[in-house]
PyMOL Python script that loads the backbone (N, CA, C, O; Angstrom):
from pymol import cmd

cmd.read_pdbstr("""\
ATOM      1  N   LEU A   1       0.721  -1.499  -0.231  1.00  0.00           N
ATOM      2  CA  LEU A   1      -0.038   0.060  -0.143  1.00  0.00           C
ATOM      3  C   LEU A   1       1.178   1.210  -0.008  1.00  0.00           C
ATOM      4  O   LEU A   1       2.158   1.433   0.703  1.00  0.00           O
ATOM      5  N   THR A   2       0.405   1.853  -1.271  1.00  0.00           N
ATOM      6  CA  THR A   2       1.538   3.512  -1.303  1.00  0.00           C
ATOM      7  C   THR A   2       0.668   4.732  -0.909  1.00  0.00           C
ATOM      8  O   THR A   2      -0.164   5.291  -1.623  1.00  0.00           O
ATOM      9  N   LEU A   3       0.977   5.002   0.216  1.00  0.00           N
ATOM     10  CA  LEU A   3       0.047   6.239   0.858  1.00  0.00           C
ATOM     11  C   LEU A   3       0.678   7.775   0.278  1.00  0.00           C
ATOM     12  O   LEU A   3       1.889   7.985   0.215  1.00  0.00           O
ATOM     13  N   ILE A   4      -0.127   8.555  -0.034  1.00  0.00           N
ATOM     14  CA  ILE A   4       0.558   9.738  -0.793  1.00  0.00           C
ATOM     15  C   ILE A   4       0.387  10.963   0.489  1.00  0.00           C
ATOM     16  O   ILE A   4       1.003  12.022   0.373  1.00  0.00           O
ATOM     17  N   GLN A   5      -0.393  10.733   1.550  1.00  0.00           N
ATOM     18  CA  GLN A   5       0.015  11.434   2.891  1.00  0.00           C
ATOM     19  C   GLN A   5      -0.373  10.706   3.815  1.00  0.00           C
ATOM     20  O   GLN A   5      -0.508   9.485   3.734  1.00  0.00           O
ATOM     21  N   SER A   6      -0.583  11.378   4.764  1.00  0.00           N
ATOM     22  CA  SER A   6      -0.793  10.246   6.353  1.00  0.00           C
ATOM     23  C   SER A   6      -1.937  10.468   6.004  1.00  0.00           C
ATOM     24  O   SER A   6      -2.463  11.445   5.471  1.00  0.00           O
ATOM     25  N   SER A   7      -2.446   9.142   6.456  1.00  0.00           N
ATOM     26  CA  SER A   7      -3.768   8.617   6.660  1.00  0.00           C
ATOM     27  C   SER A   7      -4.150   7.775   7.834  1.00  0.00           C
ATOM     28  O   SER A   7      -3.375   7.499   8.749  1.00  0.00           O
ATOM     29  N   ASP A   8      -5.474   7.360   7.746  1.00  0.00           N
ATOM     30  CA  ASP A   8      -6.151   6.560   8.716  1.00  0.00           C
ATOM     31  C   ASP A   8      -6.239   5.237   7.890  1.00  0.00           C
ATOM     32  O   ASP A   8      -6.706   5.364   6.759  1.00  0.00           O
ATOM     33  N   ILE A   9      -5.928   4.212   8.214  1.00  0.00           N
ATOM     34  CA  ILE A   9      -6.336   3.153   7.598  1.00  0.00           C
ATOM     35  C   ILE A   9      -7.177   2.180   8.023  1.00  0.00           C
ATOM     36  O   ILE A   9      -7.023   2.004   9.232  1.00  0.00           O
ATOM     37  N   THR A  10      -7.985   1.486   7.561  1.00  0.00           N
ATOM     38  CA  THR A  10      -8.731  -0.088   8.164  1.00  0.00           C
ATOM     39  C   THR A  10      -9.165  -0.386   7.396  1.00  0.00           C
ATOM     40  O   THR A  10      -9.836   0.142   6.509  1.00  0.00           O
ATOM     41  N   LEU A  11      -8.598  -2.020   7.785  1.00  0.00           N
ATOM     42  CA  LEU A  11      -8.692  -3.174   7.179  1.00  0.00           C
ATOM     43  C   LEU A  11      -9.786  -4.212   7.680  1.00  0.00           C
ATOM     44  O   LEU A  11      -9.676  -4.851   8.727  1.00  0.00           O
ATOM     45  N   GLU A  12     -11.011  -4.310   6.673  1.00  0.00           N
ATOM     46  CA  GLU A  12     -12.133  -5.447   7.441  1.00  0.00           C
ATOM     47  C   GLU A  12     -12.061  -6.492   6.526  1.00  0.00           C
ATOM     48  O   GLU A  12     -11.795  -6.278   5.344  1.00  0.00           O
ATOM     49  N   LEU A  13     -12.321  -7.846   7.065  1.00  0.00           N
ATOM     50  CA  LEU A  13     -12.344  -9.300   6.745  1.00  0.00           C
ATOM     51  C   LEU A  13     -13.576  -9.590   6.797  1.00  0.00           C
ATOM     52  O   LEU A  13     -14.244  -9.506   7.827  1.00  0.00           O
ATOM     53  N   TRP A  14     -14.157 -10.096   5.299  1.00  0.00           N
ATOM     54  CA  TRP A  14     -15.555 -10.959   6.016  1.00  0.00           C
ATOM     55  C   TRP A  14     -15.512 -12.572   5.344  1.00  0.00           C
ATOM     56  O   TRP A  14     -15.141 -12.825   4.198  1.00  0.00           O
ATOM     57  N   ASP A  15     -15.848 -13.284   6.061  1.00  0.00           N
ATOM     58  CA  ASP A  15     -16.377 -14.667   5.390  1.00  0.00           C
ATOM     59  C   ASP A  15     -17.156 -14.842   4.460  1.00  0.00           C
ATOM     60  O   ASP A  15     -18.119 -14.126   4.187  1.00  0.00           O
ATOM     61  N   LEU A  16     -16.869 -15.630   4.002  1.00  0.00           N
ATOM     62  CA  LEU A  16     -17.975 -15.458   2.338  1.00  0.00           C
ATOM     63  C   LEU A  16     -19.784 -15.923   2.951  1.00  0.00           C
ATOM     64  O   LEU A  16     -20.779 -15.929   2.227  1.00  0.00           O
ATOM     65  N   SER A  17     -19.756 -16.185   4.084  1.00  0.00           N
ATOM     66  CA  SER A  17     -21.092 -16.158   4.371  1.00  0.00           C
ATOM     67  C   SER A  17     -21.603 -14.738   4.965  1.00  0.00           C
ATOM     68  O   SER A  17     -22.600 -14.616   5.677  1.00  0.00           O
ATOM     69  N   VAL A  18     -20.716 -13.644   4.534  1.00  0.00           N
ATOM     70  CA  VAL A  18     -21.227 -12.170   4.408  1.00  0.00           C
ATOM     71  C   VAL A  18     -20.614 -12.142   6.361  1.00  0.00           C
ATOM     72  O   VAL A  18     -21.072 -11.088   6.801  1.00  0.00           O
ATOM     73  N   LYS A  19     -19.957 -12.753   7.320  1.00  0.00           N
ATOM     74  CA  LYS A  19     -20.184 -12.492   8.709  1.00  0.00           C
ATOM     75  C   LYS A  19     -18.340 -11.208   8.803  1.00  0.00           C
ATOM     76  O   LYS A  19     -17.161 -11.226   8.450  1.00  0.00           O
ATOM     77  N   LYS A  20     -19.052 -10.582   9.317  1.00  0.00           N
ATOM     78  CA  LYS A  20     -17.188  -9.826   9.121  1.00  0.00           C
ATOM     79  C   LYS A  20     -16.383 -10.654  10.538  1.00  0.00           C
ATOM     80  O   LYS A  20     -16.764 -10.984  11.662  1.00  0.00           O
ATOM     81  N   VAL A  21     -15.060 -10.762   9.752  1.00  0.00           N
ATOM     82  CA  VAL A  21     -14.746 -11.924  10.936  1.00  0.00           C
ATOM     83  C   VAL A  21     -13.445 -11.321  12.006  1.00  0.00           C
ATOM     84  O   VAL A  21     -12.982 -11.714  13.077  1.00  0.00           O
ATOM     85  N   ALA A  22     -13.103  -9.971  10.928  1.00  0.00           N
ATOM     86  CA  ALA A  22     -12.104  -9.521  11.955  1.00  0.00           C
ATOM     87  C   ALA A  22     -11.539  -7.698  11.169  1.00  0.00           C
ATOM     88  O   ALA A  22     -11.126  -7.676  10.009  1.00  0.00           O
ATOM     89  N   THR A  23     -11.610  -6.611  11.855  1.00  0.00           N
ATOM     90  CA  THR A  23     -11.538  -5.086  11.888  1.00  0.00           C
ATOM     91  C   THR A  23      -9.400  -4.632  12.016  1.00  0.00           C
ATOM     92  O   THR A  23      -9.053  -4.321  13.155  1.00  0.00           O
ATOM     93  N   ILE A  24      -8.715  -4.634  11.366  1.00  0.00           N
ATOM     94  CA  ILE A  24      -7.780  -3.588  12.137  1.00  0.00           C
ATOM     95  C   ILE A  24      -7.512  -2.565  11.212  1.00  0.00           C
ATOM     96  O   ILE A  24      -7.362  -2.425   9.998  1.00  0.00           O
ATOM     97  N   ALA A  25      -7.507  -1.581  12.748  1.00  0.00           N
ATOM     98  CA  ALA A  25      -7.229  -0.037  12.242  1.00  0.00           C
ATOM     99  C   ALA A  25      -5.934   0.189  12.631  1.00  0.00           C
ATOM    100  O   ALA A  25      -5.493  -0.381  13.629  1.00  0.00           O
ATOM    101  N   LYS A  26      -5.022   1.215  11.749  1.00  0.00           N
ATOM    102  CA  LYS A  26      -4.075   1.863  11.895  1.00  0.00           C
ATOM    103  C   LYS A  26      -4.247   3.659  11.494  1.00  0.00           C
ATOM    104  O   LYS A  26      -4.563   4.275  10.476  1.00  0.00           O
ATOM    105  N   ARG A  27      -3.913   3.982  12.670  1.00  0.00           N
ATOM    106  CA  ARG A  27      -4.339   5.422  12.416  1.00  0.00           C
ATOM    107  C   ARG A  27      -3.393   6.466  12.567  1.00  0.00           C
ATOM    108  O   ARG A  27      -2.806   6.570  13.644  1.00  0.00           O
ATOM    109  N   GLY A  28      -3.105   7.445  11.413  1.00  0.00           N
ATOM    110  CA  GLY A  28      -1.932   8.049  11.340  1.00  0.00           C
ATOM    111  C   GLY A  28      -1.028   7.281  10.657  1.00  0.00           C
ATOM    112  O   GLY A  28      -0.030   7.226  11.376  1.00  0.00           O
ATOM    113  N   MET A  29      -0.840   6.637   9.618  1.00  0.00           N
ATOM    114  CA  MET A  29       0.173   6.129   9.167  1.00  0.00           C
ATOM    115  C   MET A  29       0.764   7.086   8.090  1.00  0.00           C
ATOM    116  O   MET A  29       0.030   7.654   7.282  1.00  0.00           O
ATOM    117  N   SER A  30       1.816   7.210   8.102  1.00  0.00           N
ATOM    118  CA  SER A  30       2.619   7.841   7.474  1.00  0.00           C
ATOM    119  C   SER A  30       2.887   7.861   5.879  1.00  0.00           C
ATOM    120  O   SER A  30       3.192   6.737   5.481  1.00  0.00           O
ATOM    121  N   ALA A  31       2.858   8.756   4.951  1.00  0.00           N
ATOM    122  CA  ALA A  31       2.894   8.565   3.455  1.00  0.00           C
ATOM    123  C   ALA A  31       4.225   7.402   2.993  1.00  0.00           C
ATOM    124  O   ALA A  31       5.178   7.004   3.662  1.00  0.00           O
ATOM    125  N   GLY A  32       3.935   7.184   2.010  1.00  0.00           N
ATOM    126  CA  GLY A  32       4.917   6.560   1.694  1.00  0.00           C
ATOM    127  C   GLY A  32       4.615   5.267   1.464  1.00  0.00           C
ATOM    128  O   GLY A  32       3.386   5.200   1.451  1.00  0.00           O
ATOM    129  N   GLU A  33       5.281   3.773   1.201  1.00  0.00           N
ATOM    130  CA  GLU A  33       5.046   2.694   1.392  1.00  0.00           C
ATOM    131  C   GLU A  33       4.836   1.974   2.642  1.00  0.00           C
ATOM    132  O   GLU A  33       5.764   1.794   3.430  1.00  0.00           O
ATOM    133  N   GLN A  34       3.683   1.568   2.847  1.00  0.00           N
ATOM    134  CA  GLN A  34       3.217   0.938   4.279  1.00  0.00           C
ATOM    135  C   GLN A  34       3.084  -0.761   3.975  1.00  0.00           C
ATOM    136  O   GLN A  34       3.104  -1.096   2.791  1.00  0.00           O
ATOM    137  N   THR A  35       2.987  -1.537   4.737  1.00  0.00           N
ATOM    138  CA  THR A  35       2.597  -2.617   5.231  1.00  0.00           C
ATOM    139  C   THR A  35       1.702  -3.048   6.411  1.00  0.00           C
ATOM    140  O   THR A  35       1.908  -2.889   7.614  1.00  0.00           O
ATOM    141  N   ILE A  36       0.474  -3.735   5.676  1.00  0.00           N
ATOM    142  CA  ILE A  36      -0.070  -4.422   6.960  1.00  0.00           C
ATOM    143  C   ILE A  36      -0.156  -5.997   6.418  1.00  0.00           C
ATOM    144  O   ILE A  36      -0.487  -6.655   5.432  1.00  0.00           O
ATOM    145  N   THR A  37       0.424  -6.142   7.880  1.00  0.00           N
ATOM    146  CA  THR A  37       0.575  -8.018   8.138  1.00  0.00           C
ATOM    147  C   THR A  37      -0.585  -8.650   9.044  1.00  0.00           C
ATOM    148  O   THR A  37      -0.794  -8.494  10.247  1.00  0.00           O
ATOM    149  N   LEU A  38      -1.359  -9.502   7.980  1.00  0.00           N
ATOM    150  CA  LEU A  38      -2.316 -10.218   8.775  1.00  0.00           C
ATOM    151  C   LEU A  38      -1.916 -11.477   9.497  1.00  0.00           C
ATOM    152  O   LEU A  38      -1.097 -12.187   8.913  1.00  0.00           O
ATOM    153  N   ASN A  39      -2.233 -11.756  10.335  1.00  0.00           N
ATOM    154  CA  ASN A  39      -1.766 -13.324  10.968  1.00  0.00           C
ATOM    155  C   ASN A  39      -2.736 -13.830  11.269  1.00  0.00           C
ATOM    156  O   ASN A  39      -3.374 -13.665  12.309  1.00  0.00           O
ATOM    157  N   MET A  40      -3.093 -14.907   9.873  1.00  0.00           N
ATOM    158  CA  MET A  40      -4.808 -15.345  10.418  1.00  0.00           C
ATOM    159  C   MET A  40      -4.660 -16.063  11.405  1.00  0.00           C
ATOM    160  O   MET A  40      -5.471 -15.714  12.262  1.00  0.00           O
ATOM    161  N   LYS A  41      -3.817 -17.196  11.859  1.00  0.00           N
ATOM    162  CA  LYS A  41      -3.722 -17.880  13.235  1.00  0.00           C
ATOM    163  C   LYS A  41      -3.953 -16.771  14.342  1.00  0.00           C
ATOM    164  O   LYS A  41      -4.806 -17.057  15.182  1.00  0.00           O
ATOM    165  N   GLU A  42      -3.480 -15.861  14.434  1.00  0.00           N
ATOM    166  CA  GLU A  42      -3.557 -15.139  15.960  1.00  0.00           C
ATOM    167  C   GLU A  42      -4.980 -14.716  15.663  1.00  0.00           C
ATOM    168  O   GLU A  42      -5.725 -15.020  16.594  1.00  0.00           O
ATOM    169  N   LEU A  43      -5.651 -14.052  14.559  1.00  0.00           N
ATOM    170  CA  LEU A  43      -7.051 -13.716  14.128  1.00  0.00           C
ATOM    171  C   LEU A  43      -8.054 -14.667  14.493  1.00  0.00           C
ATOM    172  O   LEU A  43      -9.237 -14.331  14.550  1.00  0.00           O
ATOM    173  N   GLY A  44      -7.698 -15.743  14.726  1.00  0.00           N
ATOM    174  CA  GLY A  44      -8.694 -17.198  14.585  1.00  0.00           C
ATOM    175  C   GLY A  44      -8.968 -17.657  13.385  1.00  0.00           C
ATOM    176  O   GLY A  44      -9.928 -18.418  13.511  1.00  0.00           O
ATOM    177  N   LEU A  45      -8.559 -17.586  12.046  1.00  0.00           N
ATOM    178  CA  LEU A  45      -9.048 -17.708  10.847  1.00  0.00           C
ATOM    179  C   LEU A  45      -8.865 -18.802  10.602  1.00  0.00           C
ATOM    180  O   LEU A  45      -7.917 -19.150  11.306  1.00  0.00           O
ATOM    181  N   ALA A  46      -9.411 -20.130   9.631  1.00  0.00           N
ATOM    182  CA  ALA A  46      -9.352 -20.971   8.759  1.00  0.00           C
ATOM    183  C   ALA A  46      -8.635 -20.765   7.630  1.00  0.00           C
ATOM    184  O   ALA A  46      -8.637 -19.667   7.073  1.00  0.00           O
ATOM    185  N   ASN A  47      -8.007 -21.716   7.219  1.00  0.00           N
ATOM    186  CA  ASN A  47      -8.076 -21.806   5.694  1.00  0.00           C
ATOM    187  C   ASN A  47      -9.228 -21.775   4.618  1.00  0.00           C
ATOM    188  O   ASN A  47      -9.971 -22.590   4.070  1.00  0.00           O
ATOM    189  N   SER A  48      -8.964 -20.244   4.593  1.00  0.00           N
ATOM    190  CA  SER A  48     -10.591 -20.276   3.459  1.00  0.00           C
ATOM    191  C   SER A  48     -10.128 -18.711   2.591  1.00  0.00           C
ATOM    192  O   SER A  48      -9.178 -17.942   2.736  1.00  0.00           O
ATOM    193  N   SER A  49     -11.313 -18.727   1.667  1.00  0.00           N
ATOM    194  CA  SER A  49     -11.223 -17.257   0.616  1.00  0.00           C
ATOM    195  C   SER A  49     -12.074 -16.413   1.868  1.00  0.00           C
ATOM    196  O   SER A  49     -12.857 -16.829   2.722  1.00  0.00           O
ATOM    197  N   TYR A  50     -11.565 -15.075   1.575  1.00  0.00           N
ATOM    198  CA  TYR A  50     -12.179 -14.097   2.502  1.00  0.00           C
ATOM    199  C   TYR A  50     -12.417 -12.765   1.539  1.00  0.00           C
ATOM    200  O   TYR A  50     -12.053 -12.814   0.364  1.00  0.00           O
ATOM    201  N   VAL A  51     -12.910 -11.825   1.968  1.00  0.00           N
ATOM    202  CA  VAL A  51     -13.451 -10.929   0.977  1.00  0.00           C
ATOM    203  C   VAL A  51     -13.335  -9.502   2.120  1.00  0.00           C
ATOM    204  O   VAL A  51     -14.046  -9.265   3.097  1.00  0.00           O
ATOM    205  N   TYR A  52     -12.263  -8.773   1.610  1.00  0.00           N
ATOM    206  CA  TYR A  52     -11.699  -7.654   2.125  1.00  0.00           C
ATOM    207  C   TYR A  52     -12.008  -6.631   1.900  1.00  0.00           C
ATOM    208  O   TYR A  52     -12.532  -6.500   0.794  1.00  0.00           O
ATOM    209  N   GLN A  53     -11.826  -4.879   3.099  1.00  0.00           N
ATOM    210  CA  GLN A  53     -12.569  -3.893   2.156  1.00  0.00           C
ATOM    211  C   GLN A  53     -11.184  -3.385   3.334  1.00  0.00           C
ATOM    212  O   GLN A  53     -10.932  -3.738   4.486  1.00  0.00           O
ATOM    213  N   ILE A  54     -10.430  -2.298   2.273  1.00  0.00           N
ATOM    214  CA  ILE A  54      -9.304  -1.507   2.665  1.00  0.00           C
ATOM    215  C   ILE A  54      -9.904   0.059   2.656  1.00  0.00           C
ATOM    216  O   ILE A  54     -10.298   0.605   1.626  1.00  0.00           O
ATOM    217  N   GLU A  55      -9.904   0.613   3.825  1.00  0.00           N
ATOM    218  CA  GLU A  55     -10.495   2.138   3.476  1.00  0.00           C
ATOM    219  C   GLU A  55      -9.303   3.255   4.321  1.00  0.00           C
ATOM    220  O   GLU A  55      -8.813   3.415   5.439  1.00  0.00           O
ATOM    221  N   VAL A  56      -9.260   3.755   3.170  1.00  0.00           N
ATOM    222  CA  VAL A  56      -8.132   5.293   3.204  1.00  0.00           C
ATOM    223  C   VAL A  56      -8.644   6.441   3.791  1.00  0.00           C
ATOM    224  O   VAL A  56      -9.125   7.022   2.818  1.00  0.00           O
ATOM    225  N   VAL A  57      -8.795   6.957   4.511  1.00  0.00           N
ATOM    226  CA  VAL A  57      -9.151   8.282   5.012  1.00  0.00           C
ATOM    227  C   VAL A  57      -8.279   9.425   5.613  1.00  0.00           C
ATOM    228  O   VAL A  57      -7.777   9.466   6.736  1.00  0.00           O
ATOM    229  N   ASN A  58      -8.192  10.640   4.283  1.00  0.00           N
ATOM    230  CA  ASN A  58      -6.833  11.741   4.950  1.00  0.00           C
ATOM    231  C   ASN A  58      -7.652  12.960   4.493  1.00  0.00           C
ATOM    232  O   ASN A  58      -8.868  12.798   4.394  1.00  0.00           O
ATOM    233  N   SER A  59      -7.266  13.840   4.280  1.00  0.00           N
ATOM    234  CA  SER A  59      -7.731  15.313   4.035  1.00  0.00           C
ATOM    235  C   SER A  59      -8.072  15.296   2.476  1.00  0.00           C
ATOM    236  O   SER A  59      -8.653  16.325   2.131  1.00  0.00           O
ATOM    237  N   GLN A  60      -7.862  14.421   1.502  1.00  0.00           N
ATOM    238  CA  GLN A  60      -8.519  14.264   0.675  1.00  0.00           C
ATOM    239  C   GLN A  60      -9.411  13.633   0.422  1.00  0.00           C
ATOM    240  O   GLN A  60      -9.906  13.611  -0.705  1.00  0.00           O
ATOM    241  N   GLY A  61      -9.859  12.928   1.458  1.00  0.00           N
ATOM    242  CA  GLY A  61     -11.524  12.149   1.236  1.00  0.00           C
ATOM    243  C   GLY A  61     -11.143  10.572   1.954  1.00  0.00           C
ATOM    244  O   GLY A  61     -10.334  10.108   2.757  1.00  0.00           O
ATOM    245  N   THR A  62     -12.343  10.084   1.059  1.00  0.00           N
ATOM    246  CA  THR A  62     -12.221   8.452   1.590  1.00  0.00           C
ATOM    247  C   THR A  62     -11.749   7.658   0.624  1.00  0.00           C
ATOM    248  O   THR A  62     -11.752   8.037  -0.547  1.00  0.00           O
ATOM    249  N   PHE A  63     -11.489   6.987   0.829  1.00  0.00           N
ATOM    250  CA  PHE A  63     -11.358   5.174  -0.549  1.00  0.00           C
ATOM    251  C   PHE A  63     -11.155   4.140  -0.263  1.00  0.00           C
ATOM    252  O   PHE A  63     -10.461   3.655   0.630  1.00  0.00           O
ATOM    253  N   ARG A  64     -11.685   3.773  -0.927  1.00  0.00           N
ATOM    254  CA  ARG A  64     -12.347   2.350  -0.480  1.00  0.00           C
ATOM    255  C   ARG A  64     -12.151   1.553  -1.531  1.00  0.00           C
ATOM    256  O   ARG A  64     -12.324   2.004  -2.664  1.00  0.00           O
ATOM    257  N   GLN A  65     -11.758   0.241  -1.327  1.00  0.00           N
ATOM    258  CA  GLN A  65     -11.681  -1.063  -2.412  1.00  0.00           C
ATOM    259  C   GLN A  65     -11.959  -2.358  -1.408  1.00  0.00           C
ATOM    260  O   GLN A  65     -11.524  -2.619  -0.286  1.00  0.00           O
ATOM    261  N   TYR A  66     -12.937  -3.105  -2.358  1.00  0.00           N
ATOM    262  CA  TYR A  66     -12.845  -4.381  -1.829  1.00  0.00           C
ATOM    263  C   TYR A  66     -12.219  -5.509  -2.834  1.00  0.00           C
ATOM    264  O   TYR A  66     -12.198  -5.226  -4.032  1.00  0.00           O
ATOM    265  N   LYS A  67     -11.806  -6.534  -2.487  1.00  0.00           N
ATOM    266  CA  LYS A  67     -11.212  -7.616  -3.168  1.00  0.00           C
ATOM    267  C   LYS A  67     -11.305  -8.688  -2.264  1.00  0.00           C
ATOM    268  O   LYS A  67     -11.437  -8.538  -1.049  1.00  0.00           O
ATOM    269  N   MET A  68     -11.237  -9.751  -2.834  1.00  0.00           N
ATOM    270  CA  MET A  68     -11.170 -11.435  -2.546  1.00  0.00           C
ATOM    271  C   MET A  68      -9.272 -11.536  -2.359  1.00  0.00           C
ATOM    272  O   MET A  68      -8.297 -10.971  -2.854  1.00  0.00           O
ATOM    273  N   MET A  69      -9.571 -12.753  -1.212  1.00  0.00           N
ATOM    274  CA  MET A  69      -8.068 -13.316  -0.852  1.00  0.00           C
ATOM    275  C   MET A  69      -8.765 -14.639  -0.367  1.00  0.00           C
ATOM    276  O   MET A  69      -9.913 -14.944  -0.044  1.00  0.00           O
ATOM    277  N   THR A  70      -7.432 -15.354  -0.472  1.00  0.00           N
ATOM    278  CA  THR A  70      -7.935 -16.893  -0.429  1.00  0.00           C
ATOM    279  C   THR A  70      -6.194 -17.034   0.488  1.00  0.00           C
ATOM    280  O   THR A  70      -5.056 -16.737   0.128  1.00  0.00           O
ATOM    281  N   PHE A  71      -6.713 -17.583   1.669  1.00  0.00           N
ATOM    282  CA  PHE A  71      -5.546 -18.291   2.571  1.00  0.00           C
ATOM    283  C   PHE A  71      -5.633 -19.280   2.841  1.00  0.00           C
ATOM    284  O   PHE A  71      -6.701 -19.847   3.071  1.00  0.00           O
ATOM    285  N   GLY A  72      -4.356 -19.855   2.900  1.00  0.00           N
ATOM    286  CA  GLY A  72      -4.162 -21.595   2.873  1.00  0.00           C
ATOM    287  C   GLY A  72      -2.450 -21.762   2.916  1.00  0.00           C
ATOM    288  O   GLY A  72      -1.503 -21.090   2.508  1.00  0.00           O
ATOM    289  N   LYS A  73      -2.562 -22.613   3.401  1.00  0.00           N
ATOM    290  CA  LYS A  73      -0.794 -23.332   3.501  1.00  0.00           C
ATOM    291  C   LYS A  73       0.134 -23.170   2.264  1.00  0.00           C
ATOM    292  O   LYS A  73       1.280 -23.619   2.289  1.00  0.00           O
TER     293      LYS A  73
END
""", "prot")
cmd.dss("prot")
cmd.show_as("cartoon", "prot")
cmd.util.cbc("prot")
cmd.orient("prot")
């Protein structure tokens, strides 16, 4: 994730039955290349497919993007 300015980031995960299973919020992330690491084991999530939303909020407004990911060994 590359930020053009300081932003608040929220990452939400849903399982395929549309149940929200995790929310990770990072406040005040600085501009530049940023990484958000998901430890699925710590989150208690099984190997499966998930839909995620990343939300970026800064003085320019709000950006949201939805994607699907598959977690497995």
